[in-house]
N, C-alpha and C positions, 0 to 999 in steps of 0.2 A: 748408549753410553753417555754419562754425564759430562758436559763440556766444562773445562776449567774456567773459573771466573777471574779474569785478569784486571777488571775495572772495578772501581769503587763508585757506587751511586752517590752523586753530589747531593748535598743538602740544599734544596731550592727554596727553603722557607723564606729567605731574604727577598724573593721575587714575588711572593704572594700578593702583597699590596701593590696596586698598579694605578696607572693613570687612565685606564680605559673603563673602569667600573667592572671589569672581569678579572677575577683572581688569576694570577700567574700569566697575565697577558699584558705586555708593555708596548706602547707605541710612541715613536718619536717623530715629530714633524719638523722638517728642516727649515720651513718657511720659504722654500724655493720650489719652483715648478719641477715636477718629476713624478715618476710612478709611485704607486703604493706597493711596496715590496714586503712580503711576509715570509718568515722562516718559522716552521713548526717542528717541535720535537715531542716525543712521548705520545705519538699516535698509539703506540703500544707501550705499556708501563714497564716491560722488561727490556726495552731497547735503550740501554744506558747511554750510548754514544751521542745521541741527540741532546739529551739533558746536559751532558758534559760540554757539548759545543755551545749551547745557548748560555749556560752558566759562564763559560769562558768569555763569550762576547759581551755579556752584561758586565762582568767584572773588569773587562778591558775598557769599558765606558765608550763603546763605539757610538757614533751619532751619524745620521745620514747627512749628506751634503746636498741632496736633491730629493724632493718628494717626501714620502712618509715611509717609515720602517716599523714593522710590527714583529715582535718576537713572542711566540706563544708556546707555553708548555701545555700540551693538550690533555691527555687522559691522566690527570694528576691523581684521581681516585685510585686508578689501577697502580700507579707508581708508588702510592703510599703503602701498597701491599707487598712491595719488593722484599724478598727474603733470599739472600744468597744461598741458603741451605735448600730452598725449594723455589727456584726462580720462575718457573713457567706459569704458575697461577696468576702472576701479576701482569700478564699480557693484557687482560681486560677484566672487568668486573662482571658484566652481564652479557655483553656481545662485542663483536669486533668493531671498534670505533671507525675503522676504515671501510665499512660496508653500509653506512647509514646516510650517505650524502645525496640520495635522490629526494626530490621534493615529496614524493609519495610517502616516504618514510619520515622525513623531517617534519612535514606538515600534517602527518597522520596521527591517529589516536594512540599508537604504541608508546610505551614508556620504558626506559632503562637508564642506568647511570650514564652510559655512553651517549644516548640520545639527548639527555638533558644537557650534557656538556656540548655536544654538537650544536644544539639550539642556541647556546650562549655564544658560540663562535661564528655561526653561519653568516651574520651580516659582515663581519670582518673578512671572512673568506671571500664573500661575494664582491667586496670592494677592492680586493687585491688585484693588481695587474700582473704580478709575478709571485709565484709561490714555490718554495723549496720545502719538501716534506722529508724529514730525516728518519731513516729506518735502519734496521739490521736484519740478519738472517739466522735461521735456526742452525744451518750447517756451515762449516768453513768453506768459503767461496770467495773468489775475486769480487770486488765491488761491482755493482750494477746500477745503471741509471734507468729507472723505469719511466718511460716517456709517455705512458698512456696507451690507449688502444688504437688499433687501425680504424680509421674513419672517425675517431673521436679525439682528435688533437694530437695523436701520437707522432705524426710526421713533423709537425711544427715544433713540438717539444724536442724531438731528436735533432732537428736543425739547431735549436737553441743549445742543446748539449754539446754539439760539435763546436760551437763558438766558445762554450765554456771550457772545452778541452779535456775534461775529466768526466767519468773514469774511462778506462779502456773499452769497456763493454756497455753498449746501450741496448735497450730493450723496448720494442713495441709489441704489446701483447693483445689479448682478446678481451681484457676486462675480467671482472669477477662475476660469476653467476649469482653469488650470494648477496650482491649489492654494489651500489655505485661508490667508487673511491673519490676522495676529495679532489685528486688531480684531474678528474673527469667531470667535475661539477660545472654547470653553466658554461661560461665562455671558455674555460680551460679545455673543455671537451668539444668545442666548436672549431673545426678547422679554419673557418673564416674569421674568427675573432683573434685580435692580437694578444689577448690574455693568455699567459703561458704558465704551466705548472709542471714540475718534475719531482720525482721521488728517488732519492738516493738510498740504495741498500749498501751499507758501509762495510760489510763483511759479517762474520759470525757475531752474534749478540754481544759476547763478553770478551772478545779478543781485544787486546790493548791497541792494536792497529786500527780498529774501527773508530776509535775516538779521534785519531789523527786524520782519518779520511773525512769524518764528519766536520771537523773544524776547517780543514783545507777546502772542502767543497763549499761550505757556507761562505767562507771568505771570497772565493772565486766568484760565487753566485752574486754576492753583494757588489763586487767590483763590476761584473759584466752588466748588471742592471743599472749601474750608475748611482746606486744608493750610497755607497761608501767610497771614500777617496782611495786611490791606488796607494797613496803614501801610508795609509793605515794597513792595507792588505798585504802589500809586498813583503815587508820585513817579518810578517807573521806566518808566511807560507813555509811548510816543512817538506812537502812532497813534490816531486817532479811530475809533470804531466806525462802521459804515455806518448810515444812517438807517433802512434796511429790509434784510431778508434775503430771498433767493429760493431755493427748493428745486428742484433738477433731479432728477426721478425717471427713472432709466435703464430702458428697456424691453428693450434688447438690446445685446450687445457684438459688434463686428465683429472677427473673428479672421482672421489671415493664413492663407490656404490654400497659398500659395506664397511664395517669396522675391522674386517679382516684384511683390508688392503695392505699389501707388502711389496716392496721392490724386489726385482729379480736378483740384484746384487747391490753392493754399496755404491751409491751415487752421492756426490756433494754439490754438483752444479757445473754447467758448461762442458760436460762430457759430450763428445760427438760420437754417435753410433754410425759406423761407416755404411752399414747395409740395412735396407728396409727389411722388416720382419724380425730384427733382433729383439729379444724379450726385454721389456722394461719393468713390468710389474704384474702381479696376480691379484685378481679381485672378482668376487662373485662367480667363481668357477671359470673365469676367463683369463687369457693372457693378453696384456696390453703390450703391443709391439711397436717398434719404430715404423712410422707411416711411409718414410722415404729414406733414400740414402742420405747420409750425413745429417741425421737428425740431432739437433742440439737439445740437451736437457737443461731446463732452467728452474732453479730453486726446488729441486726434489726434496721432500721432507715428509716424514710421518709424525713430526712433533705435535701436530694439531689435527690428527685424524678424526674426521667427523663426516658422516654421510652428507654429501653435497659440497664438501670443501675441496679446493684444488690441491692436488698432491704434487703435481709437476706440470710444467708447460713444455710443449714441444715446438721447435721452430727451426729456422734456417739462418745461417750467417749471410749477411749482405755486406757488400763493400762499404 
């Protein structure tokens, strides 16, 4: 079923010319000691909330009070394909921009629109001490903070997200078999490194509320990292933080084995299957079932069904 489009894609043309030598990437240096903080939007070209958030911050003329601040519109080639009458093809041009961040891919011989853009941005990414990557989801679901993978920086990023105070649900997963995400690259994925990256899933792609979540999360992130003054952030916050936060730790990902993958019933995300053995999906003549009691389903979707793609993650709630 086609989702309603409640957001309008902003015209980001004003931000093409930059002071970094990279189109649509602007960096401000405070002149004072502090971390390099980076906020990225449009990892996927159909995820409008991040573009709205960065456009808002730039129009508000925010400036860092410490360190360096970089604001990057990432996959602008995909975003240029945005068509509200057919929104899904603008997710990417050739391949998923968030699966190309391993050195074997970035430094290898392959070529694509997304790889060319990643190669433009990689030095900035590698110099960032803190990174916020703004995303949204195919299905209506409460916002999720993806903190990375178990053993690859997930726990330190979850601790950072608890200090951030939003959103209610945090996620540590198993990564993506299709390729390395930006939030796991280099020091971000090293549990012993202080460099920290998080990825906010702000809700369904085109829900009006996703833009509010994106802006609010970005503001809180900039305040927590010390990049932007509290006096700038506080009057612009619209959303109250949750009373408590809960962590979902993923134990396994369910990957499509055929193009006939289908769910046993309608799932949108964060459903809890009370009993082991409850059916989740059907694929390749087999039934995928809940592996244990109180299995949590994370981001189930067939919007991008492809052999080898993750269709849903399965995990447990932790306090």
